[in-house]
C-alpha positions in Angstrom: 19.4 72.2 2.6 17.2 72.3 -0.4 16.2 75.6 -2.1 12.4 75.4 -2.2 11.0 79.1 -2.8 7.7 80.3 -2.2 6.5 83.7 -3.4 4.5 85.6 -0.7 2.5 88.7 -0.6 2.1 91.0 2.5 -1.6 91.4 3.1 -3.8 93.7 5.2 -5.1 91.7 8.0 -8.4 93.9 8.3 -9.4 92.9 4.6 -11.6 90.0 4.0 -10.3 86.6 4.0 -13.1 85.3 2.2 -12.2 87.4 -1.0 -8.7 86.3 -0.7 -9.6 82.6 -0.8 -12.0 83.1 -3.7 -8.9 84.3 -5.6 -7.0 81.0 -4.9 -4.9 82.6 -2.2 -4.1 81.2 1.2 -3.8 83.7 4.1 -0.8 83.0 6.3 1.3 84.4 9.1 5.1 84.5 9.3 6.4 84.5 13.1 9.6 83.7 14.9 11.8 84.4 17.8 12.4 88.2 18.4 10.7 89.1 15.1 7.4 90.8 14.3 4.6 88.7 12.9 4.0 89.4 9.2 0.6 88.7 7.7 1.0 87.1 4.3 -1.0 85.3 1.3 0.4 82.7 -1.0 -0.9 80.9 -4.1 -3.0 77.9 -3.3 -1.6 75.5 -6.0 1.9 76.6 -5.5 1.7 76.0 -1.9 0.1 72.5 -2.5 3.2 71.6 -4.6 5.7 72.9 -2.1 4.0 71.1 0.9 3.9 67.8 -1.0 7.8 68.2 -1.6 8.9 69.7 1.6 6.4 68.6 4.2 7.1 70.2 7.7 10.7 69.2 8.2 12.3 70.9 5.2 13.2 74.6 5.3 11.7 76.7 2.7 12.5 80.2 1.4 9.8 82.6 1.5 10.2 85.4 -0.9 8.2 88.7 0.1 9.2 91.8 -1.8 12.5 90.2 -2.8 13.6 89.6 0.7 14.2 86.0 1.5 13.2 84.6 4.9 14.0 80.9 5.8 10.9 79.1 7.5 9.4 76.1 8.4 5.6 75.1 7.9 4.6 75.0 11.3 0.9 74.6 11.0 -1.9 74.2 8.5 -5.7 74.8 9.2 -8.2 72.9 7.1 -11.9 73.4 6.4 -13.6 70.5 8.3 -16.1 70.0 5.5 -14.3 70.5 2.2 -10.6 69.9 3.6 -9.4 72.8 1.6 -6.5 74.7 3.3 -7.8 77.9 5.3 -4.5 79.3 6.9 -0.9 78.5 7.2 1.6 79.2 9.9 5.1 79.8 9.0 8.0 79.9 11.5 10.9 81.9 10.6 14.3 80.3 11.3 17.7 81.8 12.5 20.2 79.8 10.3 22.8 80.3 13.1 20.7 78.8 15.9 19.9 75.1 16.5 16.3 74.2 16.2 14.2 71.2 17.2 11.8 69.5 14.7 9.8 66.3 14.1 11.3 64.2 11.2 9.5 61.6 9.5 10.8 57.9 9.4 10.9 56.4 5.9 11.0 52.4 6.1 12.7 50.8 3.1 13.9 47.3 2.4 12.5 43.8 2.9 12.6 41.8 6.2 13.3 38.2 6.0 11.1 37.5 8.9 8.2 39.1 7.2 8.6 37.6 3.7 9.7 34.1 4.7 8.3 33.6 8.2 5.1 35.6 7.5 5.6 37.9 10.4 4.1 41.2 11.0 6.1 44.5 10.9 5.5 46.5 13.9 6.5 50.3 13.7 6.7 51.7 17.2 7.8 55.2 15.9 6.8 57.0 12.8 8.7 60.2 13.4 11.4 61.5 15.8 12.3 64.7 17.3 16.0 65.9 16.3 18.0 69.0 17.2 20.4 70.6 14.9 21.3 73.6 12.7 18.7 74.6 10.2 21.1 73.8 7.4 21.6 70.1 8.8 17.8 69.4 9.1 16.9 66.2 7.3 13.6 65.9 5.2 13.3 62.2 6.4 15.4 59.5 8.2 15.5 56.1 6.4 15.0 53.0 8.3 16.2 49.8 6.4 14.2 46.8 7.6 16.5 44.3 6.0 18.3 43.7 9.4 15.1 42.2 10.7 15.8 38.5 9.9 14.3 36.9 12.8 11.6 37.5 15.3 14.4 38.2 17.9 15.8 41.1 15.8 15.0 44.8 16.6 15.9 48.1 15.1 16.7 50.9 17.8 17.3 54.5 17.7 21.0 54.0 17.9 20.9 51.9 14.6 19.6 54.9 12.6 22.1 56.5 10.4 22.0 60.4 10.6 24.6 63.0 9.9 27.0 64.0 12.8 25.3 67.3 13.1 22.0 65.8 13.9 21.1 64.8 17.4 18.0 62.5 18.1 16.1 63.6 21.2 15.1 60.0 22.3 16.9 57.2 24.2 19.3 55.3 22.1 17.8 52.2 23.3 14.2 53.1 22.3 13.0 50.5 19.9 11.9 51.6 16.4 10.8 48.6 14.6 10.5 44.7 15.1 8.6 41.8 13.7 6.1 39.6 15.6 5.4 36.0 14.6 2.1 35.2 12.9 -0.7 33.9 15.1 -1.2 30.2 15.5 -4.4 28.5 14.5 -5.0 27.9 18.2 -4.5 31.5 19.1 -7.0 32.5 16.3 -9.6 30.2 17.5 -9.2 31.2 21.1 -9.5 34.9 19.9 -12.6 34.2 18.0 -14.1 32.5 21.0 -13.3 35.5 23.2 -15.1 37.8 20.8 -18.1 35.7 20.6 -18.4 35.4 24.4 -18.0 39.1 24.6 -20.7 39.7 22.2 -22.9 37.2 24.0 -22.2 38.9 27.3 -23.1 42.5 25.8 -26.1 41.1 24.4 -27.2 39.5 27.7 -26.6 42.7 29.6 -28.6 44.7 27.1 -31.5 42.2 27.3 -31.5 42.4 31.0 -31.5 46.2 31.0 -34.5 46.2 28.4 -36.5 43.9 30.6 -35.8 46.0 33.8 -36.7 49.1 31.9 -40.0 47.7 30.7 -40.9 46.4 34.4 -40.1 49.8 35.8 -42.1 51.5 33.1 -45.1 49.2 33.8 -45.0 49.7 37.5 -44.8 53.5 37.1 -47.7 53.6 34.7 -49.9 51.2 37.0 -49.0 53.5 40.1 -49.8 56.8 38.0 -53.2 55.3 36.9 -54.0 54.2 40.7 -53.2 57.7 41.9 -55.2 59.3 39.3 -58.3 57.1 39.9 -58.1 57.1 43.8 -59.3 60.7 44.2 -62.3 60.1 42.1 -63.3 57.0 44.0 -63.0 59.0 47.4 -65.2 61.6 46.0 -67.9 59.2 44.9 -67.9 57.7 48.5 -68.6 61.2 50.0 -71.5 61.6 47.8 
């Protein structure tokens, strides 16, 4: 387990969060199983550095008043306009109990089917759920695609290398990655024709709808005008 430490300050949840953010601090909450939630604040720049290094699958040490609490970054809330961090959720970990977490897959190496046969690498899975003791939680799981030499080769969950203490919560036969052959000229031409036909169909439908709308609009206008003039003509006949 990597020793990444983050200094945190306990905060009063009743105080303004706006002022806190103006001082380059991020409001946060630390919670977990059978523990009381603890409002905190952390330095913005320091947290950015730690998040870039740790991600959400590395345990970090939160230092609050000299007391160390092991936690995972559970959730981050961003400003929809500026994309700045607004709030962080930390989940406190019991180092003696197994946890379930998502771990990112890191694809490395070079596939012969991609390089020599101009195939397309297909990644069916980008991250996987694992179960293990916190100390055994990997930051990432490496997937070496060098074994994908032909279009018939696949990498499955059972082919991934993880430590004995880590259990992957997916079927061992689940396909992680494969390589598909490039499209032939005939397939590309057929695909292009299908796209053109679809565009023409859509344009035809829109044209029909526009004509129908115009026709309906004209009838409605004429009918309305007729209804408006009819009472006037009847009045003239009475006179």
